[in-house]
C-alpha positions as CSV (number, residue, x, y, z in Angstrom):
1,M,72.9,70.6,44.8
2,S,72.4,66.9,45.1
3,W,69.8,64.4,43.8
4,F,67.7,62.5,46.3
5,D,65.4,59.5,45.8
6,I,62.4,59.7,48.2
7,E,60.0,56.8,48.8
8,I,56.5,57.9,50.0
9,E,53.6,55.8,51.2
10,I,50.2,57.1,50.1
11,P,47.2,55.5,51.8
12,I,44.9,53.9,49.2
13,Y,47.4,54.4,46.3
14,G,50.4,52.6,47.8
15,K,54.1,53.5,47.3
16,H,55.3,56.4,45.2
17,F,58.9,57.3,44.3
18,E,60.0,60.9,43.7
19,T,63.5,62.0,42.5
20,V,64.3,65.6,43.3
21,E,67.3,68.0,43.3
22,A,67.8,69.8,46.6
23,P,70.6,71.1,48.8
24,D,69.9,68.8,51.7
25,K,67.6,66.0,52.9
26,K,65.1,68.2,54.7
27,T,64.5,70.3,51.6
28,A,64.3,67.3,49.4
29,K,61.6,65.8,51.7
30,L,59.5,69.0,51.6
31,I,59.8,69.2,47.8
32,A,58.8,65.6,47.3
33,L,55.8,65.9,49.7
34,R,54.6,69.0,47.9
35,K,54.9,67.4,44.4
36,T,53.1,64.3,45.6
37,E,50.4,66.4,47.3
38,L,49.7,68.2,44.0
39,N,49.8,65.1,41.8
40,Y,47.5,63.0,43.9
41,N,45.4,65.8,45.4
42,F,46.1,64.2,48.8
43,P,47.0,66.2,52.0
44,K,50.7,66.0,52.9
45,D,50.0,65.4,56.6
46,R,48.6,62.0,55.6
47,L,51.7,61.1,53.5
48,L,54.4,59.0,55.1
49,V,58.1,59.3,54.0
50,I,59.6,55.8,54.1
51,K,63.1,56.4,52.9
52,I,65.4,59.2,51.6
53,K,68.5,58.2,49.7
54,K,71.1,60.5,48.3
55,L,72.1,59.5,44.8
56,N,75.8,59.6,43.9
57,F,76.8,60.1,40.3
């Protein structure tokens, strides 16, 4: 599993950054969208993923 840094644009609130552990970029994106959706009570279809970056340690 790898760590990913995801940058998400939330209308009204602005940018939000999420760091998640996932096996691939697609799964990392889904995890980050779900976490953001729950934290901000905002529908995930209105969230925009700006950037996904794999972190290397």
